[in-house]
Structure formats: C-alpha cells, structure tokens
Jmol script that loads the backbone (N, CA, C; Angstrom):
load data "model"
ATOM      1  N   MET A   1       0.824  -1.186   0.000  1.00  0.00           N
ATOM      2  CA  MET A   1       0.000   0.000   0.000  1.00  0.00           C
ATOM      3  C   MET A   1       0.867   1.248   0.000  1.00  0.00           C
ATOM      4  N   ILE A   2       1.937   1.209   0.775  1.00  0.00           N
ATOM      5  CA  ILE A   2       2.812   2.380   0.823  1.00  0.00           C
ATOM      6  C   ILE A   2       3.485   2.576  -0.529  1.00  0.00           C
ATOM      7  N   ARG A   3       3.839   1.467  -1.180  1.00  0.00           N
ATOM      8  CA  ARG A   3       4.455   1.581  -2.513  1.00  0.00           C
ATOM      9  C   ARG A   3       3.500   2.223  -3.516  1.00  0.00           C
ATOM     10  N   GLN A   4       2.230   1.883  -3.402  1.00  0.00           N
ATOM     11  CA  GLN A   4       1.251   2.467  -4.326  1.00  0.00           C
ATOM     12  C   GLN A   4       1.145   3.972  -4.108  1.00  0.00           C
ATOM     13  N   LEU A   5       1.152   4.393  -2.822  1.00  0.00           N
ATOM     14  CA  LEU A   5       1.102   5.823  -2.534  1.00  0.00           C
ATOM     15  C   LEU A   5       2.377   6.511  -2.986  1.00  0.00           C
ATOM     16  N   ALA A   6       3.500   5.844  -2.809  1.00  0.00           N
ATOM     17  CA  ALA A   6       4.784   6.438  -3.150  1.00  0.00           C
ATOM     18  C   ALA A   6       4.950   6.618  -4.650  1.00  0.00           C
ATOM     19  N   ARG A   7       4.333   5.766  -5.479  1.00  0.00           N
ATOM     20  CA  ARG A   7       4.483   5.853  -6.939  1.00  0.00           C
ATOM     21  C   ARG A   7       3.929   7.168  -7.483  1.00  0.00           C
ATOM     22  N   GLY A   8       2.882   7.681  -6.872  1.00  0.00           N
ATOM     23  CA  GLY A   8       2.250   8.885  -7.401  1.00  0.00           C
ATOM     24  C   GLY A   8       2.887  10.163  -6.888  1.00  0.00           C
ATOM     25  N   LEU A   9       3.819  10.083  -5.939  1.00  0.00           N
ATOM     26  CA  LEU A   9       4.424  11.284  -5.367  1.00  0.00           C
ATOM     27  C   LEU A   9       5.770  11.576  -6.012  1.00  0.00           C
ATOM     28  N   PRO A  10       6.068  12.865  -6.210  1.00  0.00           N
ATOM     29  CA  PRO A  10       7.409  13.210  -6.680  1.00  0.00           C
ATOM     30  C   PRO A  10       8.432  12.846  -5.602  1.00  0.00           C
ATOM     31  N   LYS A  11       9.682  12.666  -6.008  1.00  0.00           N
ATOM     32  CA  LYS A  11      10.729  12.234  -5.077  1.00  0.00           C
ATOM     33  C   LYS A  11      10.901  13.206  -3.907  1.00  0.00           C
ATOM     34  N   ARG A  12      10.797  14.471  -4.157  1.00  0.00           N
ATOM     35  CA  ARG A  12      10.972  15.457  -3.081  1.00  0.00           C
ATOM     36  C   ARG A  12       9.875  15.315  -2.030  1.00  0.00           C
ATOM     37  N   GLN A  13       8.629  15.171  -2.443  1.00  0.00           N
ATOM     38  CA  GLN A  13       7.528  14.994  -1.505  1.00  0.00           C
ATOM     39  C   GLN A  13       7.670  13.670  -0.762  1.00  0.00           C
ATOM     40  N   LEU A  14       8.141  12.660  -1.454  1.00  0.00           N
ATOM     41  CA  LEU A  14       8.355  11.359  -0.820  1.00  0.00           C
ATOM     42  C   LEU A  14       9.420  11.471   0.266  1.00  0.00           C
ATOM     43  N   PHE A  15      10.492  12.192  -0.030  1.00  0.00           N
ATOM     44  CA  PHE A  15      11.558  12.391   0.949  1.00  0.00           C
ATOM     45  C   PHE A  15      11.048  13.166   2.172  1.00  0.00           C
ATOM     46  N   VAL A  16      10.288  14.233   1.925  1.00  0.00           N
ATOM     47  CA  VAL A  16       9.738  15.049   3.019  1.00  0.00           C
ATOM     48  C   VAL A  16       8.787  14.209   3.878  1.00  0.00           C
ATOM     49  N   ALA A  17       7.946  13.426   3.234  1.00  0.00           N
ATOM     50  CA  ALA A  17       6.999  12.578   3.967  1.00  0.00           C
ATOM     51  C   ALA A  17       7.734  11.543   4.811  1.00  0.00           C
ATOM     52  N   ALA A  18       8.778  10.950   4.237  1.00  0.00           N
ATOM     53  CA  ALA A  18       9.564   9.956   4.979  1.00  0.00           C
ATOM     54  C   ALA A  18      10.269  10.604   6.168  1.00  0.00           C
ATOM     55  N   ALA A  19      10.814  11.797   5.965  1.00  0.00           N
ATOM     56  CA  ALA A  19      11.504  12.514   7.050  1.00  0.00           C
ATOM     57  C   ALA A  19      10.522  12.871   8.166  1.00  0.00           C
ATOM     58  N   MET A  20       9.330  13.326   7.793  1.00  0.00           N
ATOM     59  CA  MET A  20       8.318  13.672   8.805  1.00  0.00           C
ATOM     60  C   MET A  20       7.872  12.442   9.574  1.00  0.00           C
ATOM     61  N   LEU A  21       7.658  11.335   8.850  1.00  0.00           N
ATOM     62  CA  LEU A  21       7.247  10.098   9.506  1.00  0.00           C
ATOM     63  C   LEU A  21       8.325   9.618  10.472  1.00  0.00           C
ATOM     64  N   THR A  22       9.585   9.694  10.055  1.00  0.00           N
ATOM     65  CA  THR A  22      10.700   9.299  10.923  1.00  0.00           C
ATOM     66  C   THR A  22      10.758  10.190  12.159  1.00  0.00           C
ATOM     67  N   THR A  23      10.597  11.494  11.968  1.00  0.00           N
ATOM     68  CA  THR A  23      10.628  12.431  13.093  1.00  0.00           C
ATOM     69  C   THR A  23       9.505  12.151  14.080  1.00  0.00           C
ATOM     70  N   VAL A  24       8.298  11.935  13.569  1.00  0.00           N
ATOM     71  CA  VAL A  24       7.149  11.632  14.436  1.00  0.00           C
ATOM     72  C   VAL A  24       7.404  10.350  15.215  1.00  0.00           C
ATOM     73  N   CYS A  25       7.920   9.336  14.554  1.00  0.00           N
ATOM     74  CA  CYS A  25       8.210   8.062  15.245  1.00  0.00           C
ATOM     75  C   CYS A  25       9.252   8.252  16.336  1.00  0.00           C
ATOM     76  N   MET A  26      10.282   9.045  16.050  1.00  0.00           N
ATOM     77  CA  MET A  26      11.327   9.284  17.044  1.00  0.00           C
ATOM     78  C   MET A  26      10.769  10.044  18.241  1.00  0.00           C
ATOM     79  N   LEU A  27       9.938  11.038  17.961  1.00  0.00           N
ATOM     80  CA  LEU A  27       9.354  11.818  19.058  1.00  0.00           C
ATOM     81  C   LEU A  27       8.436  10.969  19.917  1.00  0.00           C
ATOM     82  N   LEU A  28       7.620  10.153  19.276  1.00  0.00           N
ATOM     83  CA  LEU A  28       6.691   9.317  20.032  1.00  0.00           C
ATOM     84  C   LEU A  28       7.410   8.250  20.844  1.00  0.00           C
ATOM     85  N   SER A  29       8.508   7.718  20.306  1.00  0.00           N
ATOM     86  CA  SER A  29       9.228   6.689  21.061  1.00  0.00           C
ATOM     87  C   SER A  29       9.947   7.283  22.258  1.00  0.00           C
ATOM     88  N   GLY A  30      10.230   8.580  22.217  1.00  0.00           N
ATOM     89  CA  GLY A  30      10.908   9.228  23.333  1.00  0.00           C
ATOM     90  C   GLY A  30       9.960   9.643  24.440  1.00  0.00           C
ATOM     91  N   CYS A  31       8.670   9.606  24.191  1.00  0.00           N
ATOM     92  CA  CYS A  31       7.693  10.011  25.199  1.00  0.00           C
ATOM     93  C   CYS A  31       7.398   8.833  26.114  1.00  0.00           C
ATOM     94  N   SER A  32       7.612   9.034  27.357  1.00  0.00           N
ATOM     95  CA  SER A  32       7.255   7.998  28.322  1.00  0.00           C
ATOM     96  C   SER A  32       6.968   8.660  29.653  1.00  0.00           C
ATOM     97  N   GLU A  33       6.238   7.970  30.459  1.00  0.00           N
ATOM     98  CA  GLU A  33       5.941   8.471  31.785  1.00  0.00           C
ATOM     99  C   GLU A  33       7.167   8.272  32.667  1.00  0.00           C
ATOM    100  N   PRO A  34       7.516   9.257  33.472  1.00  0.00           N
ATOM    101  CA  PRO A  34       8.648   9.042  34.370  1.00  0.00           C
ATOM    102  C   PRO A  34       8.296   7.955  35.391  1.00  0.00           C
ATOM    103  N   VAL A  35       9.273   7.169  35.701  1.00  0.00           N
ATOM    104  CA  VAL A  35       9.071   6.102  36.674  1.00  0.00           C
ATOM    105  C   VAL A  35       9.164   6.722  38.063  1.00  0.00           C
ATOM    106  N   PRO A  36       8.107   6.600  38.869  1.00  0.00           N
ATOM    107  CA  PRO A  36       8.174   7.192  40.203  1.00  0.00           C
ATOM    108  C   PRO A  36       9.240   6.480  41.041  1.00  0.00           C
ATOM    109  N   THR A  37       9.956   7.268  41.809  1.00  0.00           N
ATOM    110  CA  THR A  37      10.997   6.719  42.655  1.00  0.00           C
ATOM    111  C   THR A  37      10.566   6.862  44.097  1.00  0.00           C
ATOM    112  N   TYR A  38      10.680   5.793  44.831  1.00  0.00           N
ATOM    113  CA  TYR A  38      10.311   5.826  46.246  1.00  0.00           C
ATOM    114  C   TYR A  38      11.522   6.250  47.050  1.00  0.00           C
ATOM    115  N   VAL A  39      11.369   7.351  47.755  1.00  0.00           N
ATOM    116  CA  VAL A  39      12.408   7.809  48.662  1.00  0.00           C
ATOM    117  C   VAL A  39      11.799   7.795  50.053  1.00  0.00           C
ATOM    118  N   PRO A  40      12.287   6.910  50.906  1.00  0.00           N
ATOM    119  CA  PRO A  40      11.681   6.830  52.236  1.00  0.00           C
ATOM    120  C   PRO A  40      11.890   8.121  53.019  1.00  0.00           C
ATOM    121  N   ALA A  41      10.891   8.488  53.775  1.00  0.00           N
ATOM    122  CA  ALA A  41      11.001   9.665  54.628  1.00  0.00           C
ATOM    123  C   ALA A  41      11.993   9.366  55.745  1.00  0.00           C
ATOM    124  N   PRO A  42      12.677  10.407  56.218  1.00  0.00           N
ATOM    125  CA  PRO A  42      13.621  10.146  57.295  1.00  0.00           C
ATOM    126  C   PRO A  42      12.894   9.601  58.522  1.00  0.00           C
ATOM    127  N   SER A  43      13.550   8.711  59.226  1.00  0.00           N
ATOM    128  CA  SER A  43      12.925   8.145  60.416  1.00  0.00           C
ATOM    129  C   SER A  43      12.762   9.236  61.464  1.00  0.00           C
ATOM    130  N   THR A  44      11.947   8.958  62.442  1.00  0.00           N
ATOM    131  CA  THR A  44      11.712   9.921  63.509  1.00  0.00           C
ATOM    132  C   THR A  44      13.027  10.268  64.204  1.00  0.00           C
ATOM    133  N   PHE A  45      13.861   9.242  64.449  1.00  0.00           N
ATOM    134  CA  PHE A  45      15.159   9.499  65.087  1.00  0.00           C
ATOM    135  C   PHE A  45      16.007  10.415  64.210  1.00  0.00           C
ATOM    136  N   ASP A  46      16.055  10.132  62.895  1.00  0.00           N
ATOM    137  CA  ASP A  46      16.865  10.948  61.989  1.00  0.00           C
ATOM    138  C   ASP A  46      16.402  12.399  61.989  1.00  0.00           C
ATOM    139  N   ARG A  47      15.095  12.601  61.936  1.00  0.00           N
ATOM    140  CA  ARG A  47      14.570  13.977  61.962  1.00  0.00           C
ATOM    141  C   ARG A  47      14.947  14.673  63.258  1.00  0.00           C
ATOM    142  N   ALA A  48      14.770  13.978  64.380  1.00  0.00           N
ATOM    143  CA  ALA A  48      15.078  14.567  65.681  1.00  0.00           C
ATOM    144  C   ALA A  48      16.578  14.856  65.801  1.00  0.00           C
ATOM    145  N   TRP A  49      17.405  13.918  65.369  1.00  0.00           N
ATOM    146  CA  TRP A  49      18.859  14.096  65.436  1.00  0.00           C
ATOM    147  C   TRP A  49      19.284  15.315  64.614  1.00  0.00           C
ATOM    148  N   ASN A  50      18.819  15.381  63.373  1.00  0.00           N
ATOM    149  CA  ASN A  50      19.191  16.495  62.505  1.00  0.00           C
ATOM    150  C   ASN A  50      18.676  17.827  63.033  1.00  0.00           C
ATOM    151  N   ALA A  51      17.470  17.823  63.593  1.00  0.00           N
ATOM    152  CA  ALA A  51      16.912  19.053  64.165  1.00  0.00           C
ATOM    153  C   ALA A  51      17.707  19.482  65.399  1.00  0.00           C
ATOM    154  N   ALA A  52      18.098  18.540  66.230  1.00  0.00           N
ATOM    155  CA  ALA A  52      18.878  18.862  67.434  1.00  0.00           C
ATOM    156  C   ALA A  52      20.243  19.416  67.052  1.00  0.00           C
ATOM    157  N   LEU A  53      20.890  18.793  66.099  1.00  0.00           N
ATOM    158  CA  LEU A  53      22.201  19.249  65.642  1.00  0.00           C
ATOM    159  C   LEU A  53      22.089  20.638  65.014  1.00  0.00           C
ATOM    160  N   GLY A  54      21.080  20.841  64.179  1.00  0.00           N
ATOM    161  CA  GLY A  54      20.864  22.148  63.560  1.00  0.00           C
ATOM    162  C   GLY A  54      20.522  23.225  64.564  1.00  0.00           C
ATOM    163  N   ALA A  55      19.720  22.874  65.577  1.00  0.00           N
ATOM    164  CA  ALA A  55      19.349  23.842  66.613  1.00  0.00           C
ATOM    165  C   ALA A  55      20.581  24.301  67.383  1.00  0.00           C
ATOM    166  N   ALA A  56      21.456  23.368  67.692  1.00  0.00           N
ATOM    167  CA  ALA A  56      22.689  23.732  68.403  1.00  0.00           C
ATOM    168  C   ALA A  56      23.512  24.700  67.550  1.00  0.00           C
ATOM    169  N   GLN A  57      23.639  24.404  66.275  1.00  0.00           N
ATOM    170  CA  GLN A  57      24.400  25.279  65.394  1.00  0.00           C
ATOM    171  C   GLN A  57      23.703  26.632  65.237  1.00  0.00           C
ATOM    172  N   ASP A  58      22.361  26.640  65.179  1.00  0.00           N
ATOM    173  CA  ASP A  58      21.606  27.897  65.080  1.00  0.00           C
ATOM    174  C   ASP A  58      21.900  28.815  66.266  1.00  0.00           C
ATOM    175  N   GLU A  59      22.082  28.222  67.427  1.00  0.00           N
ATOM    176  CA  GLU A  59      22.295  29.013  68.650  1.00  0.00           C
ATOM    177  C   GLU A  59      23.774  29.244  68.955  1.00  0.00           C
ATOM    178  N   GLY A  60      24.630  28.952  67.992  1.00  0.00           N
ATOM    179  CA  GLY A  60      26.056  29.259  68.151  1.00  0.00           C
ATOM    180  C   GLY A  60      26.824  28.261  68.984  1.00  0.00           C
ATOM    181  N   VAL A  61      26.295  27.071  69.142  1.00  0.00           N
ATOM    182  CA  VAL A  61      27.003  26.040  69.902  1.00  0.00           C
ATOM    183  C   VAL A  61      28.059  25.417  68.983  1.00  0.00           C
ATOM    184  N   ARG A  62      29.293  25.370  69.470  1.00  0.00           N
ATOM    185  CA  ARG A  62      30.367  24.714  68.726  1.00  0.00           C
ATOM    186  C   ARG A  62      30.320  23.231  69.088  1.00  0.00           C
ATOM    187  N   ILE A  63      30.052  22.407  68.085  1.00  0.00           N
ATOM    188  CA  ILE A  63      29.923  20.972  68.313  1.00  0.00           C
ATOM    189  C   ILE A  63      31.311  20.394  68.569  1.00  0.00           C
ATOM    190  N   ILE A  64      31.449  19.696  69.688  1.00  0.00           N
ATOM    191  CA  ILE A  64      32.720  19.080  70.060  1.00  0.00           C
ATOM    192  C   ILE A  64      32.703  17.585  69.749  1.00  0.00           C
ATOM    193  N   PHE A  65      31.554  16.948  69.979  1.00  0.00           N
ATOM    194  CA  PHE A  65      31.480  15.496  69.840  1.00  0.00           C
ATOM    195  C   PHE A  65      30.074  15.095  69.416  1.00  0.00           C
ATOM    196  N   GLU A  66      29.998  14.182  68.442  1.00  0.00           N
ATOM    197  CA  GLU A  66      28.717  13.612  68.004  1.00  0.00           C
ATOM    198  C   GLU A  66      28.833  12.099  68.078  1.00  0.00           C
ATOM    199  N   ASP A  67      27.914  11.458  68.763  1.00  0.00           N
ATOM    200  CA  ASP A  67      27.862   9.992  68.789  1.00  0.00           C
ATOM    201  C   ASP A  67      26.435   9.593  68.443  1.00  0.00           C
ATOM    202  N   ARG A  68      26.190   9.471  67.153  1.00  0.00           N
ATOM    203  CA  ARG A  68      24.835   9.184  66.673  1.00  0.00           C
ATOM    204  C   ARG A  68      24.327   7.843  67.195  1.00  0.00           C
ATOM    205  N   SER A  69      25.193   6.833  67.236  1.00  0.00           N
ATOM    206  CA  SER A  69      24.748   5.503  67.668  1.00  0.00           C
ATOM    207  C   SER A  69      24.275   5.501  69.118  1.00  0.00           C
ATOM    208  N   ASN A  70      24.836   6.376  69.944  1.00  0.00           N
ATOM    209  CA  ASN A  70      24.378   6.493  71.335  1.00  0.00           C
ATOM    210  C   ASN A  70      23.477   7.699  71.558  1.00  0.00           C
ATOM    211  N   GLY A  71      23.267   8.494  70.499  1.00  0.00           N
ATOM    212  CA  GLY A  71      22.350   9.624  70.583  1.00  0.00           C
ATOM    213  C   GLY A  71      22.836  10.786  71.418  1.00  0.00           C
ATOM    214  N   VAL A  72      24.142  11.081  71.372  1.00  0.00           N
ATOM    215  CA  VAL A  72      24.691  12.145  72.214  1.00  0.00           C
ATOM    216  C   VAL A  72      25.425  13.177  71.359  1.00  0.00           C
ATOM    217  N   ILE A  73      25.102  14.442  71.622  1.00  0.00           N
ATOM    218  CA  ILE A  73      25.798  15.569  71.001  1.00  0.00           C
ATOM    219  C   ILE A  73      26.318  16.435  72.141  1.00  0.00           C
ATOM    220  N   THR A  74      27.598  16.780  72.109  1.00  0.00           N
ATOM    221  CA  THR A  74      28.136  17.703  73.117  1.00  0.00           C
ATOM    222  C   THR A  74      28.794  18.866  72.394  1.00  0.00           C
ATOM    223  N   GLY A  75      28.745  20.016  73.050  1.00  0.00           N
ATOM    224  CA  GLY A  75      29.336  21.207  72.471  1.00  0.00           C
ATOM    225  C   GLY A  75      29.497  22.274  73.524  1.00  0.00           C
ATOM    226  N   SER A  76      29.892  23.441  73.077  1.00  0.00           N
ATOM    227  CA  SER A  76      30.052  24.543  74.019  1.00  0.00           C
ATOM    228  C   SER A  76      29.684  25.850  73.336  1.00  0.00           C
ATOM    229  N   ARG A  77      29.272  26.769  74.166  1.00  0.00           N
ATOM    230  CA  ARG A  77      28.987  28.138  73.714  1.00  0.00           C
ATOM    231  C   ARG A  77      29.501  29.047  74.810  1.00  0.00           C
ATOM    232  N   GLY A  78      30.603  29.691  74.536  1.00  0.00           N
ATOM    233  CA  GLY A  78      31.247  30.482  75.584  1.00  0.00           C
ATOM    234  C   GLY A  78      31.716  29.547  76.683  1.00  0.00           C
ATOM    235  N   ASP A  79      31.332  29.874  77.925  1.00  0.00           N
ATOM    236  CA  ASP A  79      31.716  29.008  79.049  1.00  0.00           C
ATOM    237  C   ASP A  79      30.623  27.992  79.397  1.00  0.00           C
ATOM    238  N   GLN A  80      29.619  27.872  78.522  1.00  0.00           N
ATOM    239  CA  GLN A  80      28.519  26.928  78.753  1.00  0.00           C
ATOM    240  C   GLN A  80      28.799  25.603  78.026  1.00  0.00           C
ATOM    241  N   ASP A  81      28.667  24.502  78.732  1.00  0.00           N
ATOM    242  CA  ASP A  81      28.761  23.173  78.124  1.00  0.00           C
ATOM    243  C   ASP A  81      27.350  22.718  77.775  1.00  0.00           C
ATOM    244  N   VAL A  82      27.170  22.278  76.559  1.00  0.00           N
ATOM    245  CA  VAL A  82      25.851  21.857  76.085  1.00  0.00           C
ATOM    246  C   VAL A  82      25.879  20.355  75.836  1.00  0.00           C
ATOM    247  N   THR A  83      24.841  19.676  76.329  1.00  0.00           N
ATOM    248  CA  THR A  83      24.668  18.250  76.063  1.00  0.00           C
ATOM    249  C   THR A  83      23.263  18.036  75.530  1.00  0.00           C
ATOM    250  N   ILE A  84      23.182  17.318  74.412  1.00  0.00           N
ATOM    251  CA  ILE A  84      21.886  16.987  73.819  1.00  0.00           C
ATOM    252  C   ILE A  84      21.821  15.475  73.700  1.00  0.00           C
ATOM    253  N   SER A  85      20.738  14.925  74.203  1.00  0.00           N
ATOM    254  CA  SER A  85      20.529  13.482  74.165  1.00  0.00           C
ATOM    255  C   SER A  85      19.287  13.183  73.325  1.00  0.00           C
ATOM    256  N   VAL A  86      19.444  12.282  72.346  1.00  0.00           N
ATOM    257  CA  VAL A  86      18.333  11.885  71.469  1.00  0.00           C
ATOM    258  C   VAL A  86      18.157  10.380  71.626  1.00  0.00           C
ATOM    259  N   ARG A  87      17.010   9.968  72.143  1.00  0.00           N
ATOM    260  CA  ARG A  87      16.776   8.546  72.427  1.00  0.00           C
ATOM    261  C   ARG A  87      15.441   8.095  71.841  1.00  0.00           C
ATOM    262  N   THR A  88      15.445   6.906  71.230  1.00  0.00           N
ATOM    263  CA  THR A  88      14.202   6.284  70.781  1.00  0.00           C
ATOM    264  C   THR A  88      13.640   5.497  71.961  1.00  0.00           C
ATOM    265  N   GLN A  89      12.363   5.740  72.269  1.00  0.00           N
ATOM    266  CA  GLN A  89      11.719   5.063  73.387  1.00  0.00           C
ATOM    267  C   GLN A  89      11.028   3.781  72.923  1.00  0.00           C
ATOM    268  N   ALA A  90      10.569   2.993  73.866  1.00  0.00           N
ATOM    269  CA  ALA A  90       9.962   1.686  73.564  1.00  0.00           C
ATOM    270  C   ALA A  90       8.752   1.804  72.641  1.00  0.00           C
ATOM    271  N   ASP A  91       7.998   2.888  72.735  1.00  0.00           N
ATOM    272  CA  ASP A  91       6.801   3.036  71.896  1.00  0.00           C
ATOM    273  C   ASP A  91       7.117   3.599  70.511  1.00  0.00           C
ATOM    274  N   GLY A  92       8.406   3.826  70.207  1.00  0.00           N
ATOM    275  CA  GLY A  92       8.809   4.333  68.900  1.00  0.00           C
ATOM    276  C   GLY A  92       8.965   5.843  68.852  1.00  0.00           C
ATOM    277  N   SER A  93       8.497   6.537  69.873  1.00  0.00           N
ATOM    278  CA  SER A  93       8.670   7.991  69.897  1.00  0.00           C
ATOM    279  C   SER A  93      10.125   8.316  70.252  1.00  0.00           C
ATOM    280  N   VAL A  94      10.495   9.555  70.037  1.00  0.00           N
ATOM    281  CA  VAL A  94      11.867   9.977  70.304  1.00  0.00           C
ATOM    282  C   VAL A  94      11.848  11.038  71.387  1.00  0.00           C
ATOM    283  N   ARG A  95      12.732  10.884  72.355  1.00  0.00           N
ATOM    284  CA  ARG A  95      12.850  11.841  73.454  1.00  0.00           C
ATOM    285  C   ARG A  95      14.157  12.614  73.269  1.00  0.00           C
ATOM    286  N   VAL A  96      14.061  13.939  73.308  1.00  0.00           N
ATOM    287  CA  VAL A  96      15.233  14.793  73.165  1.00  0.00           C
ATOM    288  C   VAL A  96      15.385  15.601  74.445  1.00  0.00           C
ATOM    289  N   GLU A  97      16.570  15.533  75.036  1.00  0.00           N
ATOM    290  CA  GLU A  97      16.857  16.292  76.254  1.00  0.00           C
ATOM    291  C   GLU A  97      18.001  17.254  75.952  1.00  0.00           C
ATOM    292  N   LEU A  98      17.812  18.511  76.322  1.00  0.00           N
ATOM    293  CA  LEU A  98      18.800  19.557  76.084  1.00  0.00           C
ATOM    294  C   LEU A  98      19.235  20.117  77.429  1.00  0.00           C
ATOM    295  N   SER A  99      20.534  20.247  77.636  1.00  0.00           N
ATOM    296  CA  SER A  99      20.987  20.878  78.869  1.00  0.00           C
ATOM    297  C   SER A  99      22.186  21.766  78.583  1.00  0.00           C
ATOM    298  N   ALA A 100      22.266  22.852  79.331  1.00  0.00           N
ATOM    299  CA  ALA A 100      23.383  23.783  79.241  1.00  0.00           C
ATOM    300  C   ALA A 100      23.850  24.079  80.655  1.00  0.00           C
ATOM    301  N   ARG A 101      25.120  23.864  80.901  1.00  0.00           N
ATOM    302  CA  ARG A 101      25.684  24.098  82.224  1.00  0.00           C
ATOM    303  C   ARG A 101      26.952  24.933  82.085  1.00  0.00           C
ATOM    304  N   GLY A 102      27.116  25.834  83.027  1.00  0.00           N
ATOM    305  CA  GLY A 102      28.309  26.675  83.059  1.00  0.00           C
ATOM    306  C   GLY A 102      28.909  26.667  84.442  1.00  0.00           C
ATOM    307  N   PRO A 103      29.852  27.566  84.673  1.00  0.00           N
ATOM    308  CA  PRO A 103      30.496  27.629  85.992  1.00  0.00           C
ATOM    309  C   PRO A 103      29.511  27.957  87.113  1.00  0.00           C
ATOM    310  N   GLN A 104      28.451  28.642  86.794  1.00  0.00           N
ATOM    311  CA  GLN A 104      27.447  29.025  87.793  1.00  0.00           C
ATOM    312  C   GLN A 104      26.310  28.012  87.882  1.00  0.00           C
ATOM    313  N   GLY A 105      26.395  26.903  87.140  1.00  0.00           N
ATOM    314  CA  GLY A 105      25.324  25.901  87.151  1.00  0.00           C
ATOM    315  C   GLY A 105      24.555  25.907  85.850  1.00  0.00           C
ATOM    316  N   SER A 106      23.315  25.484  85.927  1.00  0.00           N
ATOM    317  CA  SER A 106      22.471  25.339  84.747  1.00  0.00           C
ATOM    318  C   SER A 106      22.137  26.695  84.132  1.00  0.00           C
ATOM    319  N   ASP A 107      22.204  26.775  82.802  1.00  0.00           N
ATOM    320  CA  ASP A 107      21.827  27.996  82.082  1.00  0.00           C
ATOM    321  C   ASP A 107      20.476  27.744  81.417  1.00  0.00           C
ATOM    322  N   GLN A 108      19.430  28.119  82.099  1.00  0.00           N
ATOM    323  CA  GLN A 108      18.078  27.863  81.622  1.00  0.00           C
ATOM    324  C   GLN A 108      17.753  28.655  80.355  1.00  0.00           C
ATOM    325  N   VAL A 109      18.321  29.846  80.209  1.00  0.00           N
ATOM    326  CA  VAL A 109      18.041  30.690  79.047  1.00  0.00           C
ATOM    327  C   VAL A 109      18.563  30.023  77.772  1.00  0.00           C
ATOM    328  N   LEU A 110      19.799  29.534  77.805  1.00  0.00           N
ATOM    329  CA  LEU A 110      20.362  28.868  76.633  1.00  0.00           C
ATOM    330  C   LEU A 110      19.602  27.580  76.334  1.00  0.00           C
ATOM    331  N   ALA A 111      19.253  26.842  77.364  1.00  0.00           N
ATOM    332  CA  ALA A 111      18.493  25.597  77.159  1.00  0.00           C
ATOM    333  C   ALA A 111      17.143  25.892  76.509  1.00  0.00           C
ATOM    334  N   GLU A 112      16.473  26.959  76.920  1.00  0.00           N
ATOM    335  CA  GLU A 112      15.186  27.327  76.323  1.00  0.00           C
ATOM    336  C   GLU A 112      15.359  27.785  74.877  1.00  0.00           C
ATOM    337  N   ARG A 113      16.429  28.517  74.601  1.00  0.00           N
ATOM    338  CA  ARG A 113      16.694  28.943  73.220  1.00  0.00           C
ATOM    339  C   ARG A 113      16.956  27.736  72.330  1.00  0.00           C
ATOM    340  N   LEU A 114      17.708  26.766  72.839  1.00  0.00           N
ATOM    341  CA  LEU A 114      17.951  25.531  72.085  1.00  0.00           C
ATOM    342  C   LEU A 114      16.642  24.789  71.828  1.00  0.00           C
ATOM    343  N   SER A 115      15.799  24.756  72.836  1.00  0.00           N
ATOM    344  CA  SER A 115      14.512  24.072  72.714  1.00  0.00           C
ATOM    345  C   SER A 115      13.636  24.734  71.645  1.00  0.00           C
ATOM    346  N   ARG A 116      13.591  26.062  71.647  1.00  0.00           N
ATOM    347  CA  ARG A 116      12.801  26.781  70.634  1.00  0.00           C
ATOM    348  C   ARG A 116      13.370  26.558  69.230  1.00  0.00           C
ATOM    349  N   ALA A 117      14.698  26.572  69.104  1.00  0.00           N
ATOM    350  CA  ALA A 117      15.325  26.334  67.804  1.00  0.00           C
ATOM    351  C   ALA A 117      15.027  24.905  67.332  1.00  0.00           C
ATOM    352  N   TYR A 118      15.048  23.961  68.258  1.00  0.00           N
ATOM    353  CA  TYR A 118      14.713  22.575  67.925  1.00  0.00           C
ATOM    354  C   TYR A 118      13.268  22.470  67.428  1.00  0.00           C
ATOM    355  N   ASP A 119      12.349  23.097  68.159  1.00  0.00           N
ATOM    356  CA  ASP A 119      10.931  23.081  67.769  1.00  0.00           C
ATOM    357  C   ASP A 119      10.734  23.703  66.382  1.00  0.00           C
ATOM    358  N   ARG A 120      11.420  24.807  66.109  1.00  0.00           N
ATOM    359  CA  ARG A 120      11.314  25.437  64.788  1.00  0.00           C
ATOM    360  C   ARG A 120      11.760  24.469  63.698  1.00  0.00           C
ATOM    361  N   ARG A 121      12.869  23.808  63.922  1.00  0.00           N
ATOM    362  CA  ARG A 121      13.386  22.874  62.925  1.00  0.00           C
ATOM    363  C   ARG A 121      12.484  21.652  62.758  1.00  0.00           C
ATOM    364  N   MET A 122      11.740  21.307  63.790  1.00  0.00           N
ATOM    365  CA  MET A 122      10.803  20.184  63.698  1.00  0.00           C
ATOM    366  C   MET A 122       9.449  20.629  63.146  1.00  0.00           C
ATOM    367  N   GLY A 123       9.308  21.938  62.868  1.00  0.00           N
ATOM    368  CA  GLY A 123       8.067  22.445  62.280  1.00  0.00           C
ATOM    369  C   GLY A 123       6.961  22.643  63.290  1.00  0.00           C
ATOM    370  N   ARG A 124       7.330  22.878  64.504  1.00  0.00           N
ATOM    371  CA  ARG A 124       6.324  23.090  65.561  1.00  0.00           C
ATOM    372  C   ARG A 124       6.118  24.545  65.837  1.00  0.00           C
TER     373      ARG A 124
END
end "model"
wireframe off; spacefill off
backbone 0.3
color backbone group
C-alpha cells in the first residue's frame, strides 16, 4: 500500500513525507511516563537528630562530639557546656533532652533557646 502511494508522489515529496514520519516516530518513542521513585522519609530518630544538631548550630554552639549511635551531642557556647541526648523510646517515639551548664550551674536561658530552635526545625 505504501508503494502504491509512493508511486504517485514526486521524489521530493516522498523524501519530506519519509523525514516527517521518521521524526514523528522518534518523538513518540521518546515520550514515556517518568518512573516514580520511592524515597523513604527520614525516620523519627533521623529527623530529631538532625533538628537537634541544627538547633545547636543555630544558637552558636560549637559541636565538640557527636555519637549518633548512642544519641549524644556535646558542644560549648562560651563558658557553657551543652549536652543533647536523642533517644528512641519503647513506643517508637523519640525523646530529646537539652541541657546547658556553666560555671554558675544550669543555664536555663540557653536551654530554652535551644529548645525553641529545635521546635522550629521540627516544624512546631
């Protein structure tokens, strides 16, 4: 059937038609739906850990030691020693404890600032 159609067309029109058909086929073969990729959301511990670490940095705490496997971050800000503990509890929730201590004892103001920075990073 294509040969019958091609016999009646001049060579130039035949070439143009063949080029257009080839182009259409190439374009159609390149169209495909993207394959969705599953990216797991960070675990509750990961979110809490990253938020705690970021909160400390937001408040100017110089990180001295990170032990992710034990859930401990230590640092300092001026003469204040900061300790952050991130623990997964039996029910799957995560408990974060923030403390700041200096030569005069506990620094409640810095601990509250860390807590607010943590809450901001957790979207609260």
